[in-house]
C-alpha positions in Angstrom: 19.5 103.8 68.9 20.7 100.8 66.5 24.0 100.1 68.0 24.0 96.9 67.7 22.9 93.9 65.2 21.8 90.5 66.8 22.3 87.6 64.1 21.0 83.9 65.3 23.0 81.2 63.6 23.3 77.1 64.2 25.4 76.7 67.4 29.0 76.0 66.9 28.8 78.4 63.7 29.3 81.5 65.4 32.9 82.2 64.5 31.4 81.9 60.7 28.6 84.5 61.4 30.7 86.7 62.7 33.3 86.5 60.2 30.7 87.0 57.5 29.1 89.9 59.2 32.3 91.6 59.6 32.9 91.4 56.2 29.7 92.6 54.9 30.2 95.6 57.4 33.6 96.4 56.1 32.2 96.2 52.1 29.8 99.1 53.5 32.5 101.2 54.8 31.1 100.5 58.3 33.1 99.3 61.2 31.6 96.9 64.2 32.9 94.3 67.0 31.5 91.1 68.3 32.5 88.1 69.9 31.7 84.5 68.9 30.8 82.5 71.9 30.8 78.7 71.0 27.4 77.2 71.4 25.6 80.3 71.9 23.9 80.2 68.7 23.7 83.9 68.5 26.2 87.1 67.8 25.8 90.6 69.1 27.7 92.9 66.5 28.3 96.2 68.1 28.4 99.2 65.8 28.2 103.0 66.1 24.8 104.9 66.6 22.7 104.1 63.6 24.9 101.9 61.7 23.1 98.7 62.7 20.1 100.0 60.8 22.1 100.9 57.8 23.8 97.6 57.6 20.0 95.8 58.2 18.9 98.1 55.5 21.3 97.9 52.9 22.1 94.0 53.0 19.7 91.5 51.5 19.2 89.0 54.4 18.8 86.1 52.1 22.5 86.7 50.8 23.7 86.0 54.1 24.8 82.4 54.5 25.1 81.8 58.4 22.8 84.1 59.8 19.3 82.3 60.3 17.7 85.8 61.5 19.1 89.1 62.1 17.5 92.7 63.5 18.7 96.2 64.7 18.2 96.4 68.5 16.5 99.6 69.4 16.2 99.0 73.3 17.2 96.3 75.7 14.9 95.8 78.5 16.0 94.3 81.6 14.8 93.1 85.1 11.6 91.9 83.7 9.3 91.2 86.6 8.0 87.5 86.6 4.4 88.7 86.9 4.3 90.9 84.1 6.9 90.9 81.6 4.4 92.0 78.6 4.0 95.4 80.2 7.4 96.8 80.3 7.7 95.6 76.8 4.8 97.2 75.4 5.9 100.5 77.2 8.9 100.2 75.4 7.1 99.8 71.9 4.9 102.6 73.0 7.8 104.8 73.2 9.4 103.8 70.3 6.1 104.6 68.2 7.3 102.6 65.0 4.4 100.7 63.2 5.1 97.2 62.4 3.5 95.0 60.0 4.3 91.7 62.1 5.8 90.6 65.8 8.0 88.0 66.1 9.2 86.8 69.6 12.4 84.6 69.5 15.5 83.0 71.3 18.4 81.1 70.3 18.2 77.9 68.8 20.4 76.0 71.6 19.5 74.0 74.8 19.2 76.7 76.9 16.7 78.5 74.5 14.6 75.6 74.4 13.8 76.3 78.5 13.1 79.7 76.9 10.6 78.7 74.1 7.6 78.5 76.2 7.8 82.0 77.6 8.2 83.2 73.9 5.0 81.5 72.9 3.4 82.8 75.8 4.5 86.4 75.3 4.0 86.7 71.4 0.1 86.7 71.4 -0.1 89.1 74.3 2.8 91.4 72.8 0.9 91.3 69.6 -2.5 92.0 70.7 -1.0 95.0 72.8 0.8 96.6 69.9 -2.4 96.0 67.8 -4.3 97.9 70.4 -1.9 101.1 70.2 -2.7 100.8 66.6 1.2 100.2 65.8 0.4 96.9 64.1 -0.3 98.0 60.2 -0.2 95.6 57.2 1.4 98.2 55.1 4.1 99.1 57.6 7.8 98.7 56.4 9.2 97.1 59.5 9.1 94.1 61.5 9.3 94.1 65.1 11.6 91.8 67.1 11.6 90.5 70.8 14.3 88.5 71.7 14.8 86.9 74.9 18.3 86.9 76.3 17.2 84.9 79.6 13.8 85.3 81.5 14.6 88.7 82.7 16.2 90.4 79.5 14.7 91.1 76.2 16.1 93.1 73.2 13.6 95.0 71.1 14.3 95.8 67.5 13.4 96.0 64.0 14.2 94.9 60.6 12.9 96.0 57.5 10.2 94.4 55.2 11.9 91.7 53.4 15.2 92.1 54.7 14.9 89.4 57.6 13.3 85.8 57.9 9.5 86.0 58.6 9.4 83.0 60.7 10.7 83.5 64.2 14.3 82.4 64.9 14.6 81.8 60.9 13.1 78.4 61.1 10.5 77.3 58.6 8.0 74.9 59.8 8.1 71.9 57.7 6.8 68.7 58.0 8.1 65.4 57.5 6.2 63.0 55.4 6.1 59.3 56.4 6.6 58.2 53.0 9.9 60.2 52.6 13.1 57.4 52.5 15.2 60.2 54.6 15.3 63.3 56.5 17.2 64.7 53.3 13.8 65.4 51.8 13.0 68.4 54.2 16.7 69.7 53.3 15.8 70.1 49.5 12.2 71.4 50.6 13.7 74.2 52.4 16.4 74.7 50.0 13.5 75.1 47.4 11.4 77.4 49.3 14.3 79.7 50.5 16.2 80.0 46.8 13.1 79.7 44.7 10.1 80.7 46.8 6.4 79.0 46.0 5.7 81.0 43.1 9.0 80.6 41.2 9.1 76.9 42.5 5.7 76.1 40.6 7.2 77.6 37.3 10.8 76.1 37.6 10.0 73.0 39.1 6.9 72.0 37.3 5.8 68.7 36.1 7.3 67.2 33.2 10.9 68.6 33.6 13.9 66.5 34.1 16.5 66.2 36.7 19.5 64.5 37.6 19.9 63.4 41.4 23.8 62.8 42.0 24.5 60.3 45.0 20.8 59.7 45.2 20.6 56.9 47.5 18.5 56.0 49.3 16.7 58.7 47.5 15.4 61.6 49.5 15.9 64.1 47.1 14.7 61.9 44.1 11.8 61.3 46.2 10.9 64.9 46.7 11.4 66.0 43.0 9.6 62.9 41.7 6.7 64.0 43.8 6.7 67.4 42.0 6.1 65.4 39.0 9.7 65.8 37.5 11.2 62.8 35.7 14.4 62.0 38.0 17.4 60.2 36.8 18.9 59.1 40.2 22.7 58.4 40.1 24.3 56.1 42.7 25.9 52.6 43.0 24.1 52.1 46.2 20.4 51.0 46.1 17.5 53.1 46.2 14.5 52.6 48.5 11.9 50.5 46.6 9.0 52.9 47.0 11.4 55.6 45.4 12.4 53.5 42.6 8.5 52.5 41.9 7.6 56.0 41.7 6.4 57.6 38.3 9.1 59.2 36.3 12.2 57.8 38.4 15.0 55.9 36.9 17.9 54.5 38.7 21.3 54.6 36.8 24.2 52.6 39.2 27.0 55.0 38.0 29.8 56.8 39.3 28.5 60.4 40.6 31.8 62.4 39.6 32.0 60.8 36.3 28.4 60.4 34.7 27.6 62.7 31.8 23.8 63.0 31.1 22.9 61.6 27.4 21.0 65.1 27.2 20.9 68.6 29.0 18.3 68.4 31.8 16.4 71.1 33.9 18.0 70.5 37.2 21.0 68.8 38.8 21.0 68.2 42.7 23.6 66.8 44.7 24.2 65.7 48.1 27.1 63.7 48.1 29.4 63.2 50.9 32.8 64.8 49.5 35.0 67.8 50.0 33.5 71.1 49.1 35.9 71.7 46.2 35.5 68.7 44.3 31.7 69.2 44.7 31.9 72.6 43.4 34.2 71.4 40.4 31.3 69.0 39.5 28.6 71.6 39.6 31.3 74.0 37.4 31.6 71.2 34.9 27.6 70.7 34.5 27.1 74.4 34.3 30.1 75.0 31.8 28.8 71.8 29.8 25.3 73.4 29.5 24.1 70.1 30.9 21.6 71.7 33.4 20.0 75.2 33.8 19.9 75.2 37.6 21.7 73.0 40.7 20.9 72.8 44.2 23.9 71.0 46.0 25.4 70.5 49.5 29.1 71.8 50.6 30.2 69.5 53.4 32.4 71.8 55.2 35.6 70.7 57.1 36.1 71.1 60.9 38.2 74.0 60.2 38.1 77.2 58.3 35.0 76.5 56.9 34.1 80.3 56.0 37.3 80.0 53.9 36.4 76.8 52.3 32.9 78.2 51.5 34.5 81.5 50.0 36.8 79.2 47.9 34.0 77.7 46.4 32.1 80.4 45.9 35.3 82.0 44.1 35.6 78.9 41.9 32.5 78.9 40.4 32.2 82.7 40.1 35.6 82.4 38.0 34.7 79.2 36.3 31.4 81.0 34.8 32.8 84.4 33.8 31.4 85.7 30.7 28.1 83.9 31.7 24.8 85.0 33.2 24.3 83.4 36.5 22.7 83.8 40.1 24.8 82.1 42.7 23.6 81.8 46.4 24.6 79.6 49.6 22.7 79.2 52.7 23.3 77.3 56.0 19.5 75.7 56.2 17.8 74.7 59.3 17.9 71.2 57.9 21.4 71.5 57.4 24.4 70.3 59.8 28.1 70.9 59.2 27.2 71.9 55.7 25.8 74.8 53.9 23.4 74.3 50.5 24.3 76.3 47.4 22.1 77.1 44.2 23.1 78.0 41.1 21.0 79.4 37.9 22.3 80.0 34.6 20.2 82.7 33.3 
């Protein structure tokens, strides 16, 4: 049991997801192997018996960059009958006899996966009801049950420890775009805040009256989000902001170069979504942090076409080395609303 970890990721980033999980396993003196199939949106990482659970239990999921979801496989169920897929799945759950606090039914976020989505939506309530009837759905349980459909006849049943995986199916947060937002970029910042801070901390650290700088703000999606939370935002961009963003209380636009701008006084937040090389963005964030110009930063790194994982690691090391001697938190995540990029969060403590 637990000889495989399944990791879902953005289609096209299977190589980066595999490289990251290999590295994490090696750091824990574990070995494993897998194959990156381009466009599959999933990695099957094979390990020795029991090692998959050791890895999933030992690594905080939120520290993984490219994985949207993961779990340790307990059993693979094949030849599921068209007339009753839930019955065989429930029989496996009964045999495993592990209490769980939540049930998620998932598949890959790909074109092929979209065809399986109706199946997942139909199976989930029936599977949950059956597990509840068995007495295995318990709010105080320490693990989450995953049912991952590989195809219409094959599913993998597995577990992840509480707090060590994404709570949303497939790791995709359900965010709604506002008609008043000037661009979809606002959703990216909203997702980043939810991932890196969480609602409780966001209410403390992104509260009304705090000041923020938005580098490369136009047309104003990130400025719109921050101003909507009550922050005073200075939007730095030679381009124009949407008039409705510029009219929001607390918003000020300054037509300046995002890479040369120096704030007249320190601010609580720096946000940056500039299309530029990842190293240059990391250097800008480092300059702001070392200068004491901000307390926290959320920024995007637009990754190159090749050696994307290496580029991310280089930026991470640049920031870590540049902030030696300082207390800080630094994390990265490829969010659902990211594309060929990852989002970073830096907090000086």
